[in-house]
TIBADO-880180 format. One line per 2 residues: their letters; for each residue y, z, x of C-alpha. Coordinates in steps of 0.02 Angstrom, whole numbers, plus 50000, padded with zeros to 5 digits. Layout:
! residues N
a = Y:Z:X; ... .
END
This chain:
! residues 501
xx = 50322:48725:49874; 50306:48860:50004 .
xx = 50408:48988:49932; 50304:48981:49754 .
xx = 50157:48957:49850; 50164:49112:49948 .
xx = 50224:49214:49807; 50044:49159:49729 .
xx = 49973:49193:49903; 50034:49361:49898 .
xx = 49972:49398:49741; 49795:49305:49789 .
xx = 49763:49424:49958; 49771:49574:49836 .
xx = 49657:49483:49719; 49546:49427:49866 .
xx = 49519:49601:49947; 49484:49681:49779 .
xx = 49307:49660:49789; 49298:49733:49980 .
xx = 49196:49880:50016; 49269:50051:49924 .
xx = 49265:50162:50085; 49344:50030:50191 .
xx = 49495:50011:50069; 49512:50200:50086 .
xx = 49546:50186:50280; 49632:50005:50274 .
xx = 49765:49946:50145; 49707:49769:50156 .
xx = 49808:49710:50013; 49960:49717:50145 .
xx = 49885:49627:50281; 49947:49445:50315 .
xx = 49831:49301:50333; 49884:49309:50545 .
xx = 49818:49514:50529; 49648:49446:50413 .
xx = 49613:49306:50558; 49633:49434:50699 .
xx = 49524:49561:50600; 49397:49414:50570 .
xx = 49388:49373:50759; 49314:49543:50798 .
xx = 49198:49556:50634; 49176:49400:50540 .
xx = 49073:49490:50385; 49260:49571:50325 .
xx = 49276:49406:50278; 49155:49422:50151 .
xx = 49258:49516:50043; 49397:49367:50049 .
xx = 49247:49272:49979; 49202:49402:49848 .
xx = 49394:49423:49809; 49382:49216:49772 .
xx = 49240:49241:49641; 49319:49367:49571 .
xx = 49474:49247:49539; 49359:49148:49436 .
xx = 49358:49294:49292; 49493:49409:49302 .
xx = 49629:49402:49202; 49793:49366:49244 .
xx = 49748:49242:49359; 49850:49099:49302 .
xx = 50002:49199:49331; 50036:49295:49172 .
xx = 50004:49466:49131; 50002:49461:48929 .
xx = 49924:49282:48870; 49757:49292:48827 .
xx = 49699:49132:48863; 49724:49176:49063 .
xx = 49556:49231:49121; 49504:49114:49254 .
xx = 49394:48956:49256; 49306:48999:49079 .
xx = 49501:48990:49001; 49514:48836:49073 .
xx = 49350:48765:49015; 49410:48796:48827 .
xx = 49570:48721:48893; 49470:48550:48935 .
xx = 49344:48576:48788; 49487:48543:48661 .
xx = 49576:48400:48740; 49415:48318:48742 .
xx = 49414:48377:48567; 49228:48403:48559 .
xx = 49292:48613:48519; 49399:48614:48379 .
xx = 49520:48763:48348; 49470:48816:48171 .
xx = 49607:48921:48138; 49787:48979:48199 .
xx = 49816:49147:48137; 49869:49204:48322 .
xx = 49905:49026:48380; 49808:49035:48559 .
xx = 49758:48863:48610; 49871:48806:48473 .
xx = 49984:48704:48594; 49826:48642:48671 .
xx = 49748:48571:48515; 49920:48502:48442 .
xx = 49907:48402:48616; 50096:48482:48642 .
xx = 50073:48574:48823; 50012:48416:48896 .
xx = 50163:48325:48862; 50301:48456:48899 .
xx = 50311:48498:49092; 50414:48646:49031 .
xx = 50250:48729:48931; 50154:48894:49013 .
xx = 50018:48801:48977; 50020:48672:49107 .
xx = 50076:48805:49235; 49923:48911:49222 .
xx = 49802:48812:49280; 49919:48753:49426 .
xx = 49919:48917:49467; 49746:48965:49454 .
xx = 49685:48819:49554; 49818:48824:49685 .
xx = 49783:48998:49701; 49601:48970:49741 .
xx = 49665:48868:49886; 49774:48981:49958 .
xx = 49630:49108:49960; 49507:48988:50020 .
xx = 49633:48932:50174; 49666:49125:50239 .
xx = 49476:49117:50258; 49480:48938:50336 .
xx = 49610:48996:50438; 49549:49136:50491 .
xx = 49368:49043:50562; 49502:48946:50651 .
xx = 49558:48812:50546; 49470:48671:50438 .
xx = 49429:48586:50594; 49346:48698:50681 .
xx = 49152:48677:50685; 49061:48826:50649 .
xx = 48880:48869:50738; 48847:49055:50726 .
xx = 48754:49061:50533; 48867:49195:50463 .
xx = 49023:49108:50503; 48935:48943:50436 .
xx = 48891:49033:50276; 49074:49098:50251 .
xx = 49147:48927:50294; 49042:48834:50186 .
xx = 49086:48944:50040; 49284:48954:50067 .
xx = 49260:48745:50075; 49174:48755:49929 .
xx = 49293:48837:49830; 49440:48722:49896 .
xx = 49351:48588:49845; 49307:48655:49673 .
xx = 49505:48690:49651; 49564:48525:49721 .
xx = 49419:48427:49604; 49488:48536:49447 .
xx = 49663:48486:49471; 49632:48305:49510 .
xx = 49541:48294:49345; 49670:48410:49238 .
xx = 49828:48346:49323; 49794:48163:49372 .
xx = 49736:48001:49258; 49653:47900:49391 .
xx = 49520:47924:49529; 49458:47920:49697 .
xx = 49526:47769:49797; 49700:47732:49706 .
xx = 49856:47756:49787; 49940:47844:49647 .
xx = 50018:47994:49722; 49931:48136:49601 .
xx = 49945:48320:49700; 50003:48402:49844 .
xx = 49864:48439:49985; 49878:48619:50085 .
xx = 49730:48638:50216; 49799:48796:50278 .
xx = 49934:48939:50229; 50060:48909:50363 .
xx = 50090:48721:50311; 50265:48690:50210 .
xx = 50304:48610:50046; 50197:48454:50058 .
xx = 50239:48312:49940; 50095:48228:49826 .
xx = 49956:48150:49914; 49857:47995:49854 .
xx = 49729:47990:49731; 49623:47931:49877 .
xx = 49688:48066:50011; 49633:48197:49869 .
xx = 49456:48129:49838; 49441:48119:50021 .
xx = 49466:48299:50057; 49385:48349:49908 .
xx = 49207:48253:49960; 49216:48300:50141 .
xx = 49278:48501:50097; 49098:48501:49987 .
xx = 49002:48383:50111; 49029:48499:50231 .
xx = 49014:48661:50129; 48820:48588:50085 .
xx = 48784:48567:50262; 48848:48724:50320 .
xx = 48746:48841:50173; 48595:48746:50211 .
xx = 48511:48921:50260; 48615:49032:50151 .
xx = 48528:49144:50034; 48636:49200:49910 .
xx = 48619:49380:49831; 48686:49350:49665 .
xx = 48730:49184:49545; 48907:49208:49560 .
xx = 48904:49138:49763; 48896:48953:49797 .
xx = 48734:48911:49885; 48676:48724:49937 .
xx = 48633:48685:49767; 48801:48732:49680 .
xx = 48883:48649:49819; 48770:48485:49779 .
xx = 48812:48494:49605; 48992:48515:49628 .
xx = 48995:48365:49781; 48892:48260:49643 .
xx = 49037:48297:49504; 49170:48231:49648 .
xx = 49074:48086:49689; 49009:48021:49501 .
xx = 49229:48049:49477; 49251:47910:49624 .
xx = 49112:47831:49578; 49094:47690:49710 .
xx = 48922:47618:49727; 48890:47733:49862 .
xx = 48951:47869:49791; 48837:47854:49643 .
xx = 48691:47830:49743; 48729:47990:49831 .
xx = 48748:48076:49674; 48554:48003:49627 .
xx = 48487:48079:49798; 48603:48266:49783 .
xx = 48546:48284:49608; 48358:48221:49625 .
xx = 48359:48372:49760; 48411:48508:49633 .
xx = 48310:48451:49492; 48171:48450:49622 .
xx = 48166:48590:49752; 48324:48686:49676 .
xx = 48201:48827:49586; 48280:48794:49426 .
xx = 48188:48723:49257; 48269:48666:49089 .
xx = 48325:48778:48952; 48169:48813:48853 .
xx = 48180:48825:48655; 48160:49004:48659 .
xx = 48308:49011:48767; 48400:48856:48696 .
xx = 48439:48949:48523; 48461:49085:48431 .
xx = 48292:49142:48294; 48334:49243:48161 .
xx = 48222:49310:48045; 48283:49436:47902 .
xx = 48450:49469:47994; 48332:49502:48154 .
xx = 48368:49397:48309; 48184:49366:48363 .
xx = 48208:49281:48531; 48330:49402:48630 .
xx = 48325:49275:48797; 48428:49165:48682 .
xx = 48626:49167:48670; 48677:49070:48837 .
xx = 48734:49264:48897; 48631:49293:49025 .
xx = 48655:49246:49230; 48453:49268:49250 .
xx = 48411:49113:49118; 48314:49007:49238 .
xx = 48414:48854:49199; 48572:48927:49259 .
xx = 48621:48873:49431; 48789:48967:49449 .
xx = 48848:49090:49343; 48936:49280:49346 .
xx = 48830:49449:49290; 48970:49523:49190 .
xx = 48966:49733:49188; 49092:49862:49117 .
xx = 49132:49882:49286; 49225:49699:49269 .
xx = 49339:49783:49124; 49343:49609:48999 .
xx = 49361:49643:48832; 49462:49511:48700 .
xx = 49545:49441:48848; 49387:49329:48896 .
xx = 49305:49188:48859; 49176:49286:48734 .
xx = 49344:49369:48661; 49406:49203:48618 .
xx = 49233:49093:48564; 49114:49221:48501 .
xx = 49089:49287:48321; 48997:49417:48366 .
xx = 49135:49494:48493; 49279:49573:48444 .
xx = 49369:49430:48458; 49479:49289:48405 .
xx = 49336:49180:48346; 49295:49324:48246 .
xx = 49475:49378:48167; 49546:49206:48111 .
xx = 49549:49085:48251; 49373:49017:48266 .
xx = 49312:48892:48386; 49184:48772:48309 .
xx = 49116:48597:48349; 49185:48439:48315 .
xx = 49128:48377:48135; 49083:48201:48196 .
xx = 49003:48271:48358; 48897:48381:48245 .
xx = 48851:48225:48140; 48794:48128:48283 .
xx = 48661:48265:48314; 48502:48202:48256 .
xx = 48416:48309:48126; 48263:48333:48224 .
xx = 48353:48381:48391; 48356:48588:48406 .
xx = 48522:48591:48470; 48587:48563:48301 .
xx = 48511:48725:48254; 48636:48806:48376 .
xx = 48770:48795:48243; 48804:48843:48074 .
xx = 48808:48688:47947; 48931:48737:47845 .
xx = 49065:48828:47965; 49007:48723:48119 .
xx = 49040:48895:48223; 48900:48903:48373 .
xx = 48826:49060:48290; 48655:49013:48389 .
xx = 48715:48962:48562; 48838:49084:48623 .
xx = 48819:49258:48543; 48807:49456:48605 .
xx = 48626:49496:48576; 48669:49631:48457 .
xx = 48749:49498:48344; 48866:49617:48245 .
xx = 49009:49535:48183; 49167:49578:48306 .
xx = 49047:49686:48384; 49054:49681:48572 .
xx = 49209:49765:48614; 49191:49782:48812 .
xx = 49098:49616:48897; 48945:49624:48967 .
xx = 48874:49456:48904; 48889:49333:49061 .
xx = 48984:49173:49103; 48892:49019:49139 .
xx = 48969:48879:49268; 48837:48771:49295 .
xx = 48663:48732:49238; 48507:48601:49284 .
xx = 48526:48490:49133; 48703:48450:49212 .
xx = 48630:48392:49365; 48474:48292:49250 .
xx = 48630:48204:49151; 48734:48159:49283 .
xx = 48570:48079:49388; 48551:47969:49223 .
xx = 48721:47929:49213; 48732:47868:49398 .
xx = 48560:47785:49389; 48642:47685:49232 .
xx = 48807:47667:49304; 48713:47566:49453 .
xx = 48601:47461:49325; 48444:47563:49367 .
xx = 48415:47568:49191; 48220:47615:49162 .
xx = 48254:47745:49292; 48391:47814:49197 .
xx = 48298:47824:49045; 48144:47912:49123 .
xx = 48267:48039:49192; 48367:48071:49021 .
xx = 48208:48092:48931; 48160:48236:49035 .
xx = 48295:48320:48949; 48254:48250:48777 .
xx = 48060:48288:48779; 48149:48470:48769 .
xx = 48248:48445:48630; 48204:48318:48513 .
xx = 48046:48281:48416; 48054:48078:48437 .
xx = 48143:48022:48583; 48071:47849:48589 .
xx = 48221:47765:48518; 48305:47781:48718 .
xx = 48154:47654:48762; 48250:47512:48667 .
xx = 48433:47553:48757; 48516:47474:48889 .
xx = 48673:47434:48981; 48828:47503:48885 .
xx = 48711:47562:48744; 48617:47683:48868 .
xx = 48778:47753:48974; 48834:47792:48772 .
xx = 48687:47879:48745; 48676:47985:48901 .
xx = 48875:48022:48866; 48841:48078:48714 .
xx = 48692:48192:48752; 48828:48255:48885 .
xx = 48935:48315:48755; 48802:48398:48644 .
xx = 48694:48488:48770; 48857:48554:48869 .
xx = 48968:48580:48714; 49079:48743:48741 .
xx = 49048:48742:48942; 49186:48646:48978 .
xx = 49111:48484:49060; 49145:48368:48906 .
xx = 49312:48330:48976; 49238:48272:49147 .
xx = 49133:48152:49082; 49260:48073:48969 .
xx = 49360:48054:49114; 49249:47986:49229 .
xx = 49184:47856:49092; 49337:47811:49046 .
xx = 49300:47844:48860; 49398:47873:48708 .
xx = 49445:48021:48610; 49412:48014:48435 .
xx = 49451:48172:48316; 49334:48224:48177 .
xx = 49398:48269:48019; 49388:48464:48035 .
xx = 49541:48452:48168; 49688:48545:48111 .
xx = 49797:48430:48190; 49770:48232:48206 .
xx = 49609:48211:48117; 49545:48047:48143 .
xx = 49647:47993:48267; 49590:47902:48446 .
xx = 49662:47927:48608; 49611:47835:48779 .
xx = 49567:47924:48915; 49707:47910:49028 .
xx = 49830:47952:48868; 49981:48061:48913 .
xx = 49906:48198:48786; 49745:48220:48887 .
xx = 49835:48250:49043; 49919:48390:49120 .
xx = 50103:48362:49180; 50138:48437:49344 .
xx = 50226:48615:49296; 50412:48627:49297 .
xx = 50394:48782:49405; 50332:48668:49547 .
xx = 50446:48513:49527; 50578:48653:49561 .
xx = 50499:48733:49684; 50462:48600:49786 .
xx = 50591:48477:49860; 50451:48362:49935 .
xx = 50358:48338:49800; 50395:48158:49754 .
x = 50453:48105:49918 .
END
């Protein structure tokens, strides 16, 4: 993989410096710098690495970061959120006029390692890893302890991004979790290491959890300037996801502690009714704070404030999902909720109002505030990566998995009291029935946000497609079915002769 990795890396370095100060770019053409030159510059002035960190964050929403120039599903993390929502089948591809995501929806990409769709997430996440390793190398390497605040904060963000990338690779490209001996992914912890064979699930998760644990520590006193940056609360959220996936008793206890910290001391609150769904009276939106389109929303832990300067349009998450954006969703390929999941939402649940009762489109959850069909041409509506509701649901899930049913129910009710008129039914649940309810509420609360797939895999749930799917309607797939996990792409197999050693 070394040759392929460095091709990725060269492109990554160009992206990483794209967010540096304009005047600096005019003086120094940093897109030509090698990792060694970056390290030398950082030794004199570590603050230069903030530009590299900013570049890592911009990779999450830039187009083409999965290695294509023209593919309209290649726009960073939110593109792969759509992939995973379709694999778990809670998001339905409601039309194939243009065909984007049709091979995902048909479960073709996941059983064909020559498919470009299997390559794009792989390239994207390893690009993030290479960029993070460039920063880590410049600070002395993955094992170098950092004591100076600026260096700690930069290292903490770099390690968090590397942990984030390996975590998603482990979700998308492996069927098992945590302590297994099955070999799943190559590990690269610096920019100089040659092609590597696949490491075991145990080794990959150990790296993820080590990286994210150190990020939590190093970012303890970091005060971010915008929500696209990872601070300690986001690092705790990412670490909670990784620990919940590995799922030992000790891991789950740590999930409870970490998520408790975020819920009680993170400074966030649950999305309220005015923010939860659009209320339209005589064609006029009466609550402009709704729409899941504003990074300033108090429940959002991690997201990005998109502006005209980001130059996003049709090729974006909004360009694929939102009827009120100039989008494929408007023009013929709607993204809608699975009918079985929609029917499972109680009638007294406010979240049912996020969707059209006839078309199942998320017309009142995700929308440009102008609400002109096909209207938003240049995207300024924001991306959400993580919300505090995820921490509540992870906390309840971890407690239920630990057998702490009463505590799990009380945590779940902290969310449901803001969503459902009568949630007393929760008191009668226990054991697997309680865990099933938490999983259902995760799917409902986080529809369209790329998190249900993660829950499906860690809880080993079956995927059942509802009646409104165009493909395989009514079919069921176990969590470890070939159809639900990507194969390592052919490009990696061909370029990394060490892969299966």
